[in-house]
C-alpha positions in Angstrom: -0.1 0.1 0.2 1.4 3.3 -0.9 0.7 5.8 1.5 0.1 9.6 0.2 1.0 12.1 2.8 2.4 15.6 3.4 6.3 16.5 3.1 8.5 14.9 5.6 11.2 16.4 7.9 13.5 18.5 5.7 16.7 18.0 7.8 16.7 14.3 7.3 16.2 12.9 3.8 15.2 9.4 3.4 14.4 7.6 0.2 10.9 6.1 1.5 9.6 9.5 2.6 11.2 11.6 -0.2 9.1 9.6 -2.4 6.0 10.1 -0.3 6.5 13.9 -0.2 6.8 13.9 -4.3 3.6 11.9 -4.6 1.7 14.0 -2.0 1.9 17.4 -3.9 -0.2 15.7 -6.8 -2.4 13.3 -4.4 -3.8 16.0 -2.0 -6.9 18.0 -2.7 -6.5 21.7 -2.5 -8.8 22.5 0.1 -8.8 25.3 2.5 -9.5 24.5 6.2 -13.0 24.0 6.9 -15.1 26.7 8.7 -16.2 26.2 12.3 -20.1 26.9 11.3 -19.8 24.5 8.6 -18.3 21.9 10.7 -20.6 22.3 13.5 -23.7 21.9 11.1 -22.5 18.8 9.6 -21.1 17.2 12.9 -24.6 17.8 14.5 -25.9 15.8 11.5 -23.5 12.9 12.0 -24.3 13.0 15.6 -27.8 12.2 14.9 -26.7 9.3 13.1 -24.2 7.9 15.5 -27.2 7.9 18.2 -29.1 6.0 15.5 -26.2 3.5 15.0 -25.7 3.2 18.9 -29.4 2.3 19.3 -29.1 -0.3 16.5 -26.2 -1.8 18.0 -27.9 -2.4 21.4 -30.9 -3.4 19.5 -29.2 -6.1 17.5 -26.3 -6.9 19.9 -23.7 -5.9 17.4 -20.0 -5.9 18.5 -18.2 -3.2 17.0 -14.1 -2.4 17.8 -12.7 0.6 16.5 -8.8 1.2 16.5 -7.3 4.6 16.3 -3.6 5.0 15.4 -1.3 7.4 14.2 1.7 9.8 15.0 1.8 12.1 18.2 -0.6 15.0 17.4 -2.3 13.5 14.6 -5.7 14.1 16.0 -6.9 10.9 17.8 -8.1 12.1 20.9 -10.0 14.8 19.2 -11.6 12.4 16.7 -12.5 10.1 19.6 -14.1 13.0 21.3 -16.2 14.3 18.4 -17.6 10.3 18.1 -18.4 9.9 21.5 -19.8 13.4 22.8 -23.6 12.7 22.1 -23.7 8.9 22.7 -23.7 6.9 25.9 -20.5 6.1 27.6 -22.0 2.7 28.5 -22.4 1.7 24.8 -19.4 3.5 23.4 -16.4 2.5 25.6 -13.2 4.2 25.3 -9.9 2.2 26.2 -6.5 3.8 26.5 -4.1 1.5 28.4 -1.3 2.7 30.4 2.1 1.3 30.3 2.0 -2.5 30.9 2.6 -3.8 34.2 5.6 -6.1 35.2 2.9 -9.0 35.1 1.7 -8.0 31.8 5.3 -7.8 30.1 5.3 -11.5 31.0 2.0 -12.4 29.1 1.1 -13.1 25.5 1.7 -9.7 23.9 -1.8 -9.1 22.8 -3.3 -10.6 26.0 -4.0 -7.5 28.1 -6.0 -6.1 25.3 -8.3 -9.1 24.5 -10.5 -8.4 27.8 -11.5 -5.0 26.6 -13.0 -6.1 23.2 -16.7 -5.6 22.9 -19.6 -7.6 24.1 -22.7 -7.7 22.5 -24.3 -4.2 22.3 -21.1 -2.4 22.6 -18.8 -0.3 20.6 -15.3 -0.1 22.0 -12.8 2.5 20.7 -8.9 1.9 21.5 -6.9 5.1 21.8 -3.8 3.3 20.5 -4.0 -0.4 20.4 -1.9 -3.5 20.3 -0.4 -1.8 17.4 2.0 0.1 19.9 4.5 -2.8 19.3 4.5 -2.0 15.6 5.1 1.6 16.5 6.3 3.5 19.5 8.0 -0.1 21.1 9.7 -0.6 18.0 11.0 2.8 17.1 11.9 3.6 20.7 13.6 0.4 21.6 11.0 -1.1 24.1 10.9 -4.3 22.2 13.4 -6.2 19.9 13.5 -6.3 16.2 12.5 -10.0 16.4 9.6 -9.2 18.9 8.4 -6.4 16.6 8.4 -8.9 13.4 6.8 -11.9 15.3 4.1 -9.4 16.2 3.7 -8.2 12.7 3.3 -12.0 11.4 0.8 -12.9 14.0 -1.3 -10.0 14.3 -3.5 -10.9 10.9 -4.2 -14.4 12.7 -5.4 -12.3 15.9 -7.6 -10.1 14.0 -9.0 -12.9 11.8 -9.9 -14.7 15.2 -11.6 -11.3 16.4 -13.5 -11.2 13.4 -14.7 -14.8 13.3 -16.2 -14.1 16.8 -18.7 -11.8 15.3 -17.0 -8.4 16.0 -16.8 -5.7 13.5 -13.2 -4.4 13.4 -12.4 -1.3 12.0 -8.8 0.1 11.9 -8.0 4.0 11.2 -4.6 5.7 10.7 -4.7 9.7 11.2 -1.8 10.8 9.0 -0.5 14.2 9.8 2.2 16.2 8.0 5.5 16.9 9.8 4.9 20.7 9.8 1.4 20.5 11.4 2.5 18.2 13.8 5.2 20.5 15.0 2.7 23.2 15.2 0.5 21.0 17.1 3.1 20.0 19.8 4.5 23.5 20.3 0.9 24.6 21.3 0.7 22.0 24.0 3.9 23.4 25.4 2.3 27.0 25.5 -1.5 26.4 26.1 -2.0 25.5 30.0 -5.0 23.6 28.8 -2.9 21.2 26.5 0.2 20.8 28.7 -1.0 17.2 30.0 -0.9 16.1 26.4 2.6 16.4 26.0 4.7 13.6 27.5 8.5 13.0 27.8 7.9 10.1 25.3 6.3 12.6 22.7 9.7 14.8 23.0 11.8 11.9 22.4 9.7 10.5 19.5 9.8 14.0 17.8 13.3 13.9 16.2 12.4 10.2 14.9 10.0 11.2 12.0 11.6 8.8 9.3 11.9 5.8 11.8 7.9 6.0 12.3 7.4 6.5 8.6 9.4 3.3 8.1 7.5 1.6 10.9 4.2 2.7 9.5 5.1 1.4 6.3 6.2 -2.0 7.4 3.0 -2.1 9.7 0.7 -1.6 6.6 2.6 -4.1 4.5 2.0 -6.9 7.0 -1.5 -6.1 8.4 -3.5 -4.3 5.6 -5.3 -7.3 4.9 -8.4 -7.9 2.9 -10.6 -8.9 5.8 -9.1 -6.1 8.4 -7.6 -3.1 6.1 -6.3 0.1 7.3 -8.3 3.2 6.6 -6.2 6.1 6.2 -7.4 9.8 7.0 -5.5 13.1 6.2 -5.8 15.0 9.5 -3.9 18.2 8.7 -7.5 19.8 9.1 -9.0 18.3 12.1 -12.4 19.0 11.4 -12.5 17.7 8.0 -10.6 14.6 9.4 -13.1 14.3 12.1 -16.3 14.3 9.7 -14.5 12.0 7.1 -13.9 9.4 9.8 -17.2 9.4 11.4 -19.0 9.3 7.7 -16.8 6.5 7.0 -17.6 4.7 10.1 -21.1 5.1 9.8 -20.9 3.6 6.1 -19.0 0.6 7.6 -21.4 -0.6 10.1 -25.0 -1.6 8.9 -27.7 0.0 11.0 -31.2 1.3 10.6 -33.4 3.4 12.8 -34.3 0.9 15.8 -37.9 0.7 16.8 -38.8 2.3 19.9 -42.1 3.2 21.6 -43.6 6.8 21.8 -42.7 8.6 24.7 -45.3 10.7 26.6 -44.3 12.2 30.0 -46.8 11.2 32.5 -48.7 13.7 35.0 -47.0 14.3 38.4 -48.5 15.9 41.5 -46.3 18.8 43.0 -48.7 20.8 45.2 -48.6 18.9 48.2 -45.0 18.9 48.5 -43.5 20.3 51.5 -40.1 22.3 51.1 -37.4 20.7 53.2 -36.1 22.8 56.4 -32.6 21.2 55.9 -30.0 24.1 55.2 -28.9 23.3 51.8 -25.4 24.6 51.0 -25.6 26.0 47.5 -22.4 26.5 45.8 -21.4 30.3 45.4 -22.8 31.7 42.1 -19.8 33.4 40.4 -21.4 33.6 37.0 
């Protein structure tokens, strides 16, 4: 699979990423950034459809697993938030696992991810997943090259088993250009609301753009299968990326509007209620 993305780091040239850079100039549509008003209007429409999808998943007992991967700052968290902000957290569960414990390190690699797979009536979203081994662990030296290659050989078998169990599996890679990634990471340094998003690992990873490019290409070559393909979204424009991903997600999970009873609020009595004499502690109204 040939990935088409924005130019790579000018300070370090690499044949793989230089070819990508040349192709990107012709491959990308020339669109300006989406206006906030357009984004809000379309996102509202898509949120209605996500609620319909949620009700259908519950009604039919579907099992949906969505994997989000991409470089630091590619927009995974914002996309997941856009998907989940109008649906139930009891149906749409987000899984973002911390670093493995010593016990988990001794287990079969994918073992700690398996308990989080969806049961009937659930949509599970992995904010990074078992593909950590193909990306950050491989590039940053947390696993050996032999372990990474063993993972790449074995993961299609695991995903085949997941699909055979009745799970709908969707894998998304968010592709951000190197200049936009720099802008976003710098914003995390200077914006007090975003400082928690910038980890020491992000800083160490920043200089290894080409290493991540090669790891990504190896990952696609080994795991972009017909039964569990990778879906790539350009994410330099966050708003467009979110809308495109949600629209694609809705197209990949068959759903209809679930039947539901008409709701009418019943009458209630309030005229015989006695106000409590308990001294209620209201918060200070500063606004």
